[in-house]
GUBA-520993 format. One line per 10 residues: their letters; for each residue x, y, z of N, C-alpha, C, O. Coordinates in Angstrom, 2 decimals. Layout:
BEGIN
A> X:Y:Z:X:Y:Z:X:Y:Z:X:Y:Z  ...
This chain:
BEGIN
MMLVAILITP> -164.18:93.38:-16.10:-163.27:93.56:-14.99:-163.26:95.02:-14.51:-163.16:95.29:-13.31  -163.35:95.94:-15.45:-163.33:97.35:-15.07:-164.54:97.70:-14.21:-164.43:98.48:-13.27  -165.68:97.12:-14.53:-166.89:97.39:-13.75:-166.71:96.89:-12.32:-167.12:97.57:-11.37  -166.12:95.73:-12.16:-165.87:95.18:-10.82:-164.90:96.09:-10.06:-165.11:96.35:-8.88  -163.87:96.55:-10.73:-162.91:97.44:-10.07:-163.56:98.75:-9.64:-163.24:99.28:-8.58  -164.46:99.26:-10.45:-165.16:100.50:-10.10:-166.04:100.29:-8.88:-166.17:101.18:-8.04  -166.65:99.12:-8.77:-167.55:98.86:-7.65:-166.79:98.56:-6.36:-167.33:98.77:-5.28  -165.56:98.09:-6.47:-164.82:97.71:-5.27:-164.07:98.89:-4.66:-164.13:99.09:-3.45  -163.38:99.66:-5.46:-162.54:100.73:-4.95:-163.39:101.94:-4.56:-164.00:102.56:-5.44  -163.44:102.30:-3.27:-164.22:103.48:-2.87:-163.53:104.76:-3.35:-162.42:105.07:-2.92
FKTFMKSQFV> -164.20:105.50:-4.22:-163.62:106.72:-4.76:-163.45:107.80:-3.69:-162.62:108.70:-3.84  -164.23:107.73:-2.63:-164.15:108.77:-1.61:-162.81:108.79:-0.88:-162.49:109.75:-0.19  -162.03:107.73:-1.04:-160.73:107.68:-0.36:-159.70:108.57:-1.04:-158.72:108.96:-0.40  -159.89:108.89:-2.34:-158.88:109.72:-3.01:-159.44:110.88:-3.82:-158.67:111.55:-4.51  -160.75:111.14:-3.76:-161.35:112.28:-4.45:-162.53:112.81:-3.65:-163.15:112.09:-2.85  -162.83:114.08:-3.87:-164.00:114.70:-3.25:-164.74:115.52:-4.29:-164.17:116.43:-4.90  -166.01:115.20:-4.50:-166.90:115.99:-5.36:-168.31:115.44:-5.23:-168.53:114.41:-4.60  -169.27:116.15:-5.82:-170.65:115.67:-5.76:-170.82:114.37:-6.54:-171.57:113.49:-6.13  -170.11:114.26:-7.66:-170.19:113.04:-8.46:-169.65:111.85:-7.68:-170.20:110.75:-7.75  -168.56:112.06:-6.95:-167.98:110.99:-6.14:-168.94:110.60:-5.02:-169.05:109.42:-4.69
DLLTCFQRIF> -169.64:111.58:-4.44:-170.64:111.26:-3.41:-171.76:110.40:-4.00:-172.25:109.49:-3.34  -172.15:110.69:-5.22:-173.18:109.89:-5.90:-172.67:108.48:-6.17:-173.39:107.50:-5.96  -171.43:108.37:-6.65:-170.84:107.06:-6.88:-170.71:106.27:-5.58:-170.92:105.05:-5.57  -170.37:106.94:-4.50:-170.24:106.28:-3.21:-171.57:105.68:-2.77:-171.61:104.56:-2.26  -172.65:106.41:-2.98:-173.98:105.87:-2.64:-174.26:104.60:-3.45:-174.81:103.63:-2.93  -173.88:104.60:-4.72:-174.06:103.42:-5.57:-173.15:102.28:-5.12:-173.57:101.12:-5.12  -171.91:102.60:-4.75:-170.96:101.58:-4.34:-171.36:100.90:-3.04:-171.02:99.74:-2.82  -172.06:101.59:-2.18:-172.46:101.02:-0.89:-173.45:99.87:-1.03:-173.69:99.15:-0.07  -174.02:99.70:-2.20:-174.94:98.58:-2.44:-174.17:97.26:-2.52:-174.73:96.20:-2.23  -172.91:97.33:-2.91:-172.12:96.13:-3.17:-171.12:95.85:-2.05:-170.60:96.78:-1.44
PGYYLINVTA> -170.85:94.57:-1.78:-170.00:94.20:-0.65:-168.53:94.60:-0.79:-167.84:94.73:0.22  -168.05:94.79:-1.99:-166.65:95.17:-2.17:-166.29:96.47:-1.50:-165.16:96.64:-1.02  -167.23:97.39:-1.45:-167.01:98.69:-0.79:-166.65:98.47:0.68:-165.72:99.09:1.20  -167.38:97.60:1.33:-167.14:97.36:2.76:-165.93:96.47:2.98:-165.27:96.58:4.02  -165.63:95.60:2.04:-164.45:94.75:2.16:-163.17:95.59:2.17:-162.25:95.31:2.94  -163.11:96.60:1.32:-161.94:97.49:1.30:-161.85:98.24:2.63:-160.75:98.39:3.17  -162.99:98.70:3.16:-162.98:99.41:4.45:-162.55:98.49:5.59:-161.79:98.91:6.47  -163.01:97.25:5.58:-162.62:96.30:6.61:-161.11:96.06:6.55:-160.44:96.07:7.58  -160.59:95.86:5.35:-159.16:95.63:5.19:-158.34:96.83:5.68:-157.34:96.66:6.38  -158.77:98.02:5.32:-158.05:99.23:5.75:-158.09:99.38:7.27:-157.08:99.74:7.88
KILQNTSFSL> -159.22:99.10:7.87:-159.33:99.23:9.33:-158.54:98.16:10.07:-158.03:98.41:11.16  -158.45:96.98:9.49:-157.60:95.94:10.11:-156.15:96.39:10.08:-155.43:96.23:11.07  -155.72:96.93:8.96:-154.33:97.40:8.85:-154.04:98.57:9.78:-152.91:98.75:10.22  -155.06:99.38:10.08:-154.89:100.53:10.97:-155.15:100.17:12.43:-155.04:101.04:13.30  -155.49:98.93:12.71:-155.83:98.47:14.07:-156.96:99.27:14.69:-156.89:99.65:15.86  -158.00:99.53:13.90:-159.19:100.20:14.42:-160.37:99.23:14.32:-160.28:98.18:13.69  -161.47:99.60:14.95:-162.65:98.73:14.98:-163.27:98.62:13.58:-163.51:99.63:12.92  -163.51:97.39:13.15:-164.08:97.17:11.84:-165.40:96.39:11.90:-165.89:95.93:10.87  -165.97:96.25:13.09:-167.15:95.40:13.23:-168.36:95.93:12.45:-169.09:95.13:11.86  -168.58:97.23:12.44:-169.73:97.78:11.71:-169.58:97.55:10.21:-170.54:97.18:9.54
DLIWFVITMM> -168.39:97.77:9.68:-168.16:97.52:8.26:-168.29:96.03:7.93:-168.77:95.67:6.86  -167.88:95.18:8.84:-168.02:93.74:8.63:-169.49:93.33:8.60:-169.89:92.49:7.79  -170.29:93.92:9.47:-171.74:93.65:9.48:-172.36:94.08:8.15:-173.14:93.34:7.56  -172.01:95.29:7.70:-172.54:95.78:6.42:-172.06:94.92:5.26:-172.80:94.71:4.29  -170.83:94.42:5.34:-170.32:93.52:4.30:-171.19:92.26:4.21:-171.58:91.85:3.12  -171.49:91.67:5.34:-172.30:90.44:5.37:-173.71:90.73:4.85:-174.26:89.95:4.08  -174.29:91.84:5.29:-175.65:92.20:4.85:-175.70:92.41:3.34:-176.57:91.87:2.67  -174.76:93.19:2.80:-174.77:93.45:1.36:-174.44:92.19:0.57:-174.93:92.00:-0.54  -173.59:91.33:1.13:-173.28:90.07:0.46:-174.54:89.22:0.33:-174.79:88.64:-0.72  -175.32:89.15:1.39:-176.55:88.37:1.35:-177.57:89.00:0.38:-178.20:88.29:-0.40
LTSVPFILTV> -177.72:90.32:0.44:-178.71:90.99:-0.41:-178.36:90.92:-1.89:-179.24:90.77:-2.73  -177.09:91.03:-2.20:-176.71:90.96:-3.62:-176.68:89.52:-4.12:-176.68:89.29:-5.33  -176.65:88.56:-3.22:-176.66:87.15:-3.62:-178.07:86.66:-3.91:-178.25:85.69:-4.65  -179.07:87.30:-3.35:-180.46:86.83:-3.49:-180.90:86.75:-4.96:-181.45:85.72:-5.35  -180.69:87.77:-5.80:-181.13:87.64:-7.20:-180.44:86.48:-7.93:-181.08:85.78:-8.71  -179.16:86.28:-7.67:-178.44:85.17:-8.29:-179.01:83.83:-7.84:-179.23:82.93:-8.66  -179.24:83.69:-6.55:-179.78:82.44:-6.00:-181.18:82.18:-6.55:-181.50:81.04:-6.90  -182.00:83.21:-6.63:-183.36:83.04:-7.19:-183.31:82.63:-8.65:-184.09:81.79:-9.09  -182.40:83.23:-9.40:-182.28:82.88:-10.81:-181.89:81.42:-10.98:-182.48:80.71:-11.79  -180.92:80.97:-10.23:-180.48:79.58:-10.31:-181.61:78.65:-9.86:-181.84:77.61:-10.48
WIKLIKKV> -182.30:79.02:-8.80:-183.39:78.20:-8.28:-184.52:78.07:-9.30:-185.05:76.97:-9.51  -184.89:79.17:-9.94:-185.96:79.15:-10.95:-185.55:78.29:-12.13:-186.36:77.52:-12.66  -184.29:78.40:-12.56:-183.83:77.58:-13.69:-183.84:76.11:-13.34:-184.13:75.28:-14.20  -183.52:75.76:-12.10:-183.53:74.36:-11.69:-184.95:73.82:-11.62:-185.19:72.67:-11.96  -185.89:74.65:-11.17:-187.29:74.22:-11.11:-187.84:74.01:-12.52:-188.54:73.04:-12.77  -187.52:74.90:-13.44:-188.00:74.75:-14.81:-187.37:73.55:-15.50:-187.96:72.97:-16.41  -186.19:73.19:-15.07:-185.49:72.04:-15.66:-186.14:70.73:-15.25:-186.13:69.76:-16.01  -186.71:70.71:-14.06:-187.31:69.46:-13.54:-188.65:69.21:-14.16:-189.30:68.21:-13.84
């Protein structure tokens, strides 16, 4: 659970350092980073379309390894 929380909460919102910039680059790979940004922008009544697009893209890209793994296991089962 802690790993999931680390990947979802963007550290750049409450800290500034080189290490946080490195973590932010890593967090941008996962959809949770963009989901938090979308939620914040909805609450602030600002445009969230770009973050929503990135959310969908990262959701699809991070789902591919899982889908391939399940697909390969189903093929080997048959």
